[in-house]
N, C-alpha and C positions, 0 to 999 in steps of 0.2 A: 503495499500499500505507499508508503512512507519509509525514506530512511531518516534515519539520524544526521546524517549529511545534508542530505536533501533538506528537513528541518533547521537548520542551521542557513544553510543557502538561503532559502526562503525567507528568514527574518533577518536577513543582512541584506538582499534586496527591498524589501520594506523599510528598514532601516530603524528597525524595532527592537526595544531589549525582549528581555525574557519576561519579564512584569508585564510588558504591556501585551503581548502575546498570550498570554493568562488570561489576560482581562479580555481581548478581545474574543476568546474562545470558550470562556467561562471554566477554565479550569485551574489549578492552585500553581504557585509558582513554582513547587516542588515536584509537581508534576510534569510541568516543561521540563525543568532540569534534567530529570529521570530519562525524559524520551532524549531530550540532545546527547546525556551521555552514555546511551545504548549504545549496543555494535551491531550495525547494518541495519536491519526491517524493524524498526520498532514496532515492539509487540505491548499489549496490554488489553485497557478495557477499549471493545469495539466501540462502545458510546461515546469514548473520550477521543478517539481517532476520528470516527466522522468529525465531532465538534470539532476537534484541530483543523482537517481537511478541508470542511468546510467556512472555518473564519481564514483560512489563507486564500482560499478561490475566491471571496467574497474582496479582500484585499487585493488582487489581482494575481495572484498568483496560480501559472498552472503547471503542476508535475506532471512530469515525463515519467511514464512506467518504462522498464524493462524491454527492449525490443517497439517501445514505440519509434514511430516518427519521426528523425529527427536528423539535423544535418551533422550532427559529429557523431551520433550512436550514442548508447548506452541510456543511463538514468539520469536525469538530471530536473533541473527549476529553470522557470523562465517568466520573464513577468508578460502578462496578457495586451497591457498597454505600459509606455513608462508612468511610473509613480509621478504626483505630484508634487513639484517641485518646492522644498522648503519655504518659509515667507512669501509664497506666491508667485516666486520669481520664474 
């Protein structure tokens, strides 16, 4: 579904910290920290994973699954569209 590396990359693309991500997906900060610290595909409560993936999607993140079409191949993460610039610039 989503790897820890994809989660960290998605958060970096959005320029948000773990606390902000936790708020956006209605999960606890320790849950986000555990997810990011895991190896490979994140395992856990299905409801929590769905909340996480949904919040990332709403924020404009597109998760690229293994085997999905992408120019470079492999797993990844990309923005559906550029994020709004900070300060309205």
